[in-house]
C-alpha positions as CSV (number, residue, x, y, z in Angstrom):
1,M,-4.6,-0.4,-27.5
2,D,-8.0,-1.8,-29.4
3,S,-10.4,1.4,-28.5
4,D,-13.4,-0.6,-29.6
5,R,-12.6,-3.6,-27.7
6,L,-12.0,-1.8,-24.7
7,S,-15.1,0.3,-24.8
8,K,-17.2,-3.1,-25.3
9,A,-15.8,-4.9,-22.5
10,I,-16.1,-2.1,-20.1
11,V,-19.8,-1.7,-21.0
12,A,-20.4,-5.4,-20.9
13,L,-18.9,-5.4,-17.3
14,V,-21.0,-2.6,-16.2
15,E,-24.1,-4.1,-17.7
16,L,-23.4,-7.4,-15.9
17,I,-23.3,-5.6,-12.6
18,Q,-26.7,-3.7,-13.3
19,C,-28.2,-7.0,-14.2
20,L,-27.0,-8.4,-10.9
21,R,-28.5,-5.4,-8.9
22,R,-32.0,-5.9,-10.7
23,P,-35.0,-7.0,-9.0
24,N,-34.8,-10.4,-10.6
25,G,-31.0,-10.4,-10.2
26,C,-28.6,-12.0,-7.5
27,P,-29.9,-12.0,-3.9
28,W,-26.5,-11.5,-2.7
29,D,-25.5,-8.6,-5.0
30,K,-28.8,-6.8,-4.4
31,K,-28.2,-6.3,-0.7
32,Q,-24.7,-5.0,-1.0
33,T,-24.1,-1.4,0.1
34,D,-21.1,0.9,-0.1
35,S,-20.2,-0.3,3.6
36,S,-20.2,-3.9,2.9
37,I,-18.3,-3.7,-0.4
38,K,-15.5,-1.5,1.0
39,I,-14.1,-4.6,2.8
40,Y,-13.9,-6.4,-0.6
41,L,-12.4,-3.6,-2.2
42,L,-9.4,-3.6,0.4
43,E,-9.2,-7.4,0.3
44,E,-8.8,-7.4,-3.5
45,A,-6.4,-4.6,-3.5
46,Y,-3.9,-6.7,-1.2
47,E,-4.5,-9.6,-3.5
48,V,-3.2,-7.6,-6.4
49,L,-0.1,-6.7,-4.0
50,A,0.3,-10.3,-3.4
51,A,0.2,-11.2,-7.1
52,I,2.8,-8.6,-8.0
53,E,5.0,-9.8,-5.6
54,K,4.9,-13.2,-6.7
55,S,5.8,-12.0,-10.3
56,S,2.9,-13.9,-11.7
57,P,1.5,-12.0,-14.8
58,Q,-1.7,-14.3,-14.8
59,E,-2.7,-13.8,-11.2
60,V,-2.0,-10.1,-11.3
61,C,-4.4,-10.2,-14.4
62,S,-6.9,-12.2,-12.6
63,E,-6.7,-10.1,-9.4
64,L,-6.6,-6.8,-11.2
65,G,-10.1,-7.8,-12.7
66,D,-11.5,-8.5,-9.4
67,L,-10.3,-5.2,-7.9
68,L,-11.9,-3.5,-10.9
69,F,-15.1,-5.3,-10.5
70,Q,-15.3,-3.9,-6.9
71,I,-14.8,-0.3,-8.2
72,L,-17.4,-0.8,-10.9
73,F,-19.7,-2.2,-8.5
74,L,-19.4,1.0,-6.1
75,A,-20.2,3.4,-8.9
76,P,-23.7,1.9,-9.9
77,L,-24.8,2.1,-6.0
78,A,-24.0,5.8,-6.2
79,A,-25.8,6.1,-9.6
80,E,-28.8,4.4,-7.9
81,R,-28.7,7.2,-5.4
82,T,-28.4,9.8,-8.3
83,Q,-25.1,11.0,-6.8
84,F,-22.8,10.1,-9.7
85,D,-22.1,7.1,-12.1
86,F,-18.9,5.3,-13.6
87,V,-18.9,7.6,-16.6
88,E,-18.3,10.6,-14.2
89,V,-15.6,8.7,-12.2
90,V,-13.8,8.1,-15.5
91,E,-13.9,11.7,-16.5
92,R,-13.2,13.2,-13.2
93,I,-9.9,11.2,-13.0
94,T,-8.9,11.9,-16.4
95,E,-9.4,15.6,-15.9
96,K,-7.4,15.5,-12.7
97,M,-4.4,13.7,-14.2
98,I,-4.4,16.0,-17.1
99,R,-4.5,19.2,-14.7
100,R,-1.7,17.4,-12.5
101,H,0.5,16.8,-15.5
102,P,1.0,20.1,-17.0
103,H,4.5,19.3,-17.8
104,V,2.9,16.8,-20.3
105,F,-0.2,18.2,-21.3
106,G,0.5,22.0,-20.9
107,Q,3.4,24.4,-21.2
108,K,5.1,23.6,-17.7
109,R,8.8,22.6,-17.8
110,V,10.3,20.4,-15.3
111,G,13.7,18.9,-14.9
112,S,13.4,15.9,-12.6
113,A,11.0,13.5,-11.1
114,E,11.5,15.4,-7.7
115,E,10.3,18.6,-9.3
116,V,7.1,16.8,-10.8
117,A,6.3,15.5,-7.4
118,L,6.8,19.1,-6.1
119,N,4.7,20.7,-8.4
120,W,1.9,17.7,-8.0
121,T,1.6,19.0,-4.3
122,R,1.3,22.7,-5.2
123,I,-1.6,21.7,-7.7
124,K,-3.2,19.5,-5.2
125,K,-3.0,22.5,-2.5
126,A,-4.6,24.8,-4.9
127,E,-7.3,22.4,-5.8
128,R,-8.4,22.4,-2.2
129,N,-8.5,25.9,-1.9
130,S,-6.1,26.1,0.8
131,P,-2.7,26.9,-0.6
132,D,-1.4,28.0,2.9
133,D,-2.7,25.3,4.8
134,T,0.0,22.4,4.7
135,S,-1.4,20.5,7.6
136,A,-4.7,19.8,5.6
137,L,-2.4,18.0,3.0
138,L,-1.2,16.0,5.9
139,E,-4.8,15.2,7.4
140,S,-5.9,14.2,3.8
141,I,-3.7,11.0,3.9
142,P,-6.2,8.2,4.8
143,V,-6.1,7.1,8.4
144,D,-7.0,3.5,7.3
145,L,-3.7,3.0,5.4
146,P,-1.3,0.5,6.7
147,A,0.8,2.1,9.7
148,L,3.9,1.8,7.7
149,L,2.6,3.2,4.5
150,R,0.9,5.9,6.1
151,A,4.2,6.9,8.1
152,H,5.9,6.9,4.5
153,R,3.1,9.1,3.1
154,L,3.2,11.6,6.1
155,S,6.9,12.2,6.1
156,E,6.9,12.2,2.3
157,R,4.3,14.9,2.2
158,A,6.2,16.8,4.8
159,S,9.4,16.7,2.9
160,K,7.6,18.7,0.0
161,V,7.7,21.6,2.0
162,G,11.2,21.2,3.2
163,F,10.5,19.3,6.5
164,D,13.0,16.6,6.0
165,W,16.6,15.5,6.6
166,T,19.2,16.5,4.0
167,S,20.5,13.0,3.6
168,A,20.3,9.5,4.4
169,V,23.1,10.0,6.6
170,G,21.2,12.4,8.8
171,I,18.4,10.2,9.1
172,W,20.7,7.2,9.9
173,D,22.1,9.1,12.9
174,K,18.4,9.8,13.9
175,V,17.7,5.9,13.7
176,Q,20.8,5.3,15.9
177,E,19.5,8.0,18.3
178,E,16.0,6.5,18.8
179,F,17.6,2.9,19.1
180,D,19.8,4.2,21.9
181,E,16.7,6.0,23.6
182,L,14.7,2.5,23.4
183,G,17.9,0.7,24.9
184,S,17.8,3.1,27.8
185,A,14.1,2.7,28.2
186,I,14.5,-1.2,28.2
187,A,17.3,-0.9,30.8
188,R,15.0,1.2,33.0
189,D,12.2,-1.5,32.6
190,E,9.8,1.5,31.7
191,R,7.1,-0.1,29.6
192,E,5.5,3.1,28.5
193,E,8.8,4.5,27.5
194,V,9.5,1.3,25.5
195,T,6.3,1.7,23.8
196,E,6.9,5.3,22.8
197,E,10.4,4.7,21.7
198,L,9.6,1.7,19.9
199,G,7.2,3.9,17.9
200,D,9.6,6.6,17.4
201,L,12.2,4.2,16.0
202,L,9.9,2.3,13.6
203,F,9.0,6.1,12.3
204,S,12.6,6.8,11.9
205,I,13.1,3.7,10.1
206,V,10.4,4.4,7.6
207,N,12.1,7.4,6.7
208,L,15.3,5.7,6.4
209,C,13.9,3.5,3.8
210,R,12.2,6.5,2.1
211,H,15.6,8.3,1.7
212,W,16.8,5.4,0.2
213,G,14.0,5.3,-2.2
214,L,12.5,2.3,-0.6
215,N,9.1,1.8,0.9
216,A,9.0,0.1,4.3
217,E,5.4,-1.5,3.7
218,H,6.7,-3.3,0.7
219,L,10.0,-4.3,2.4
220,L,8.2,-5.7,5.4
221,R,5.7,-7.5,3.2
222,V,8.6,-9.1,1.3
223,A,10.2,-10.0,4.6
224,N,7.1,-11.5,5.8
225,L,6.9,-13.7,2.7
226,K,10.4,-14.7,3.2
227,F,9.9,-15.6,6.7
228,L,6.7,-17.8,5.6
229,E,8.7,-19.6,2.7
230,R,11.5,-20.3,5.0
231,F,9.3,-21.5,7.9
232,G,7.6,-23.7,5.7
233,K,11.1,-25.3,4.4
234,M,12.2,-25.7,8.0
235,E,9.2,-27.7,8.8
236,R,9.3,-29.9,5.8
237,E,13.0,-30.4,6.7
238,L,12.1,-31.4,10.3
239,K,9.5,-33.9,9.1
240,T,11.9,-35.5,6.6
241,A,14.2,-35.9,9.6
242,G,11.2,-37.7,11.6
243,T,10.4,-34.7,13.9
244,Q,7.2,-32.9,14.0
245,L,7.2,-29.2,14.3
246,E,5.4,-29.2,17.7
247,E,7.8,-31.7,18.9
248,A,11.1,-30.0,18.0
249,S,13.2,-28.4,20.4
250,L,14.3,-24.8,20.0
251,D,17.8,-26.1,19.2
252,Q,16.7,-28.4,16.4
253,M,14.6,-25.5,15.0
254,D,17.5,-23.2,15.2
255,R,19.8,-25.6,13.4
256,T,17.3,-26.4,10.7
257,W,16.6,-22.7,10.1
258,E,20.2,-22.0,9.5
259,M,20.6,-25.1,7.2
260,V,17.8,-23.9,5.1
261,K,19.3,-20.2,5.1
262,D,22.6,-21.8,4.1
263,R,21.0,-23.7,1.0
264,E,19.2,-20.6,0.1
265,G,22.5,-18.8,-0.2
266,Q,24.1,-21.4,-2.4
């Protein structure tokens, strides 16, 4: 890594943002606040995810730059209020990562990634000055996370204190139990029960994913992308056959969908 080049690049970007915020800068940038920027921050984070899922290095590079810009934009807003600046942001995260990796930067010894995660949780609890307050760790998980991701984080955090299934087989049994309860609620045509049981089933499936070392949020994003691509292929096949999507019957769409699936399997 070229440290001199890195320093110059970061300083140049910070100075660019300062220039945009000056009285004679950009009218749009001058009026932005934390509240207005946080929306763009979230959007850019999702665009980074999309680029990663496309396996496009150039897009990932570009989107990471857009995300970094939003982060660097937020820091000067705080500096203008004399709260903190970007240097403090970098210093704090560096100190935190050193503190939370005593097995790398200290004398702590660990034998597995699981032990690292457990030690991380202990350090985090100590940082919050509430070593006996486990619920505070759960409550600290952002409520604005996508629901599947938050379910993953909640159950993952709970597992650090032993509140978890002992194996993927055990959680699979739980998924089947929730599925049966959902079936019973549907058979009784109980809307409120169906609503609750669907939520319980989703939460159990998230845990099943976690026990397999997977993340339900990522899996569903991939499934969404697959559906989108396959739906587009189906529409193009129908057009080639002389049928507009809006005019196609359900049977035509089903047959074309299966044809597209078969081709993908070749």
